[in-house]
Steps between C-alpha positions, in 0.01 A plus 500: 500500500792383714459220751712501812575154634556426865826301515438389859430134550357553848248753629632753745371774730624852568627576848702772665648353813835419659716206384851397595761337278853377549770423248737371767421504873353837591148593390420828321161675506304571185139563393302211353309622193344191338473140616399183320550122527793514262683798643484863608622849434648734761644849504836562664781756517762229472410252223711185477617377159277307263564128542574519875310278738332659798344391825162669542272546794161672501148487630183486296172667592276289721779271626722545803762252392811631314570345164860400436600445136802475273491695178713597205512854355375483145489876425571838652411851374543849649191680631686822572852608592479338847282185445461200274232234452624146525320198351538170686409146391453255788724196494433382853162534673331262742176345379288647779638847410421442134141400595459825695627702202260316264206585723604862534546544123166326420325748729625799298743516207687795365 
């Protein structure tokens, strides 16, 4: 019998909604796939390099206020010939935004 361990330190939820990210000054559109208190995953046709810092802005279900965060790309993998998944670890997130993410993830984890 083989045990599979969850390497995530923080619970996360599955979502499929719009997110925007910027490596420099202009924001790109992507699709948010999973979201947790420690980071997120999105799908994009133009993945930045691992190690790059990004500005992020997105909404979460049940809240009208946009969350602004800073993250670093910790991994990237192709989904198909046109798209890649990108894993982000938050390195800058306001405390009130973190509280909203905690509540959302406690309501339903993935």
